[in-house]
C-alpha positions as CSV (number, residue, x, y, z in Angstrom):
1,M,0.0,0.0,0.0
2,T,1.4,3.4,-1.0
3,E,1.0,6.3,1.4
4,N,0.0,9.6,-0.1
5,K,1.8,12.4,1.7
6,I,0.8,16.0,1.3
7,D,3.5,18.5,1.2
8,L,2.2,21.2,3.6
9,S,5.2,23.5,3.1
10,S,3.7,25.2,0.0
11,L,0.1,25.5,1.3
12,L,-1.3,28.7,2.6
13,F,-3.7,28.5,5.6
14,T,-6.5,31.1,6.4
15,S,-8.4,31.5,9.7
16,D,-12.2,31.5,9.4
17,I,-12.4,34.8,11.3
18,H,-11.4,36.6,8.1
19,L,-14.9,35.7,6.8
20,E,-16.6,37.8,9.5
21,E,-18.4,40.8,8.0
22,D,-18.5,42.9,11.1
23,I,-14.7,43.1,11.5
24,E,-13.2,46.2,9.9
25,R,-9.8,45.6,8.3
26,K,-7.3,47.7,6.5
27,S,-4.5,46.3,4.3
28,I,-1.0,47.4,5.3
29,S,1.0,45.5,2.7
30,Q,1.2,45.5,-1.1
31,S,0.6,41.8,-1.1
32,D,-2.7,42.3,0.8
33,L,-1.7,39.6,3.3
34,K,-1.0,41.9,6.3
35,H,-3.9,43.8,7.9
36,I,-4.9,45.9,10.9
37,S,-8.3,44.8,12.1
38,R,-10.6,46.9,14.3
39,I,-12.5,44.6,16.7
40,E,-15.3,46.0,18.9
41,F,-16.2,44.1,22.0
42,R,-18.0,44.3,25.4
43,L,-16.9,42.7,28.6
44,P,-19.1,40.1,30.2
45,N,-21.0,40.9,33.4
46,S,-21.0,38.5,36.3
47,I,-22.9,35.4,35.4
48,D,-26.3,34.8,37.1
49,Y,-26.6,31.1,36.4
50,S,-30.4,31.3,36.7
51,K,-30.5,33.5,33.5
52,I,-28.2,31.5,31.2
53,S,-29.7,31.1,27.8
54,L,-28.7,29.5,24.5
55,D,-28.7,30.9,21.0
56,Q,-30.1,29.2,17.8
57,D,-26.8,27.2,17.5
58,G,-26.8,26.0,21.1
59,D,-24.0,28.4,22.2
60,L,-24.2,30.1,25.6
61,V,-25.3,33.8,25.5
62,A,-23.2,35.9,27.9
63,D,-24.7,38.9,29.6
64,R,-22.5,41.8,28.4
65,A,-21.8,45.3,29.9
66,D,-23.1,48.3,27.9
67,K,-19.6,49.8,27.5
68,H,-17.9,49.0,24.2
69,Y,-14.1,48.6,23.9
70,V,-12.1,48.7,20.7
71,L,-9.0,46.6,19.9
72,F,-6.7,47.1,16.9
73,I,-4.6,44.1,15.9
74,E,-2.0,43.8,13.2
75,H,-2.0,40.3,11.7
76,E,-1.7,38.3,8.5
77,T,-4.6,36.8,6.6
78,K,-2.8,33.9,5.0
79,T,0.3,32.1,6.1
80,K,2.2,28.9,5.7
81,L,1.7,26.4,8.5
82,E,4.7,27.4,10.5
83,K,3.4,31.0,10.8
84,V,-0.3,30.5,11.6
85,G,0.3,32.2,14.9
86,L,0.5,35.5,13.1
87,Q,-3.2,35.2,12.1
88,L,-6.4,35.9,14.2
89,W,-8.1,32.8,15.5
90,R,-11.6,32.7,17.0
91,S,-10.4,30.3,19.8
92,A,-8.0,33.0,21.0
93,F,-10.9,35.4,21.5
94,F,-12.9,32.7,23.4
95,L,-9.9,32.0,25.7
96,T,-9.4,35.7,26.3
97,D,-13.0,36.2,27.1
98,Y,-12.7,33.4,29.6
99,F,-9.6,34.9,31.2
100,I,-11.3,38.3,31.5
101,F,-14.5,36.9,33.0
102,Y,-12.7,34.8,35.6
103,Q,-10.0,37.5,36.1
104,I,-7.3,35.0,35.4
105,Q,-3.8,36.6,35.3
106,I,-1.4,34.7,33.0
107,I,1.7,36.8,33.7
């Protein structure tokens, strides 16, 4: 049996967060691969477990404060596998939200 190996070194990977329509981004390179994105967010309020609800997809809906914050992040939109850390990833935002809510200090 012959194994088919894929050469990942020439492939470009793109995070799904770049498909979001509500994220403003501005290209800062001629190749259009580097961007600065403007991300607006609200911090979660303390959780009242009696008021937890789910959205249409079954995801938890967090009660958010009224104050909006803005974050500007420089990142790449497509990279080779060894540089995917230079992109924005949805899971990083979820983890950050968790740290903020539980006031977890990582440094």
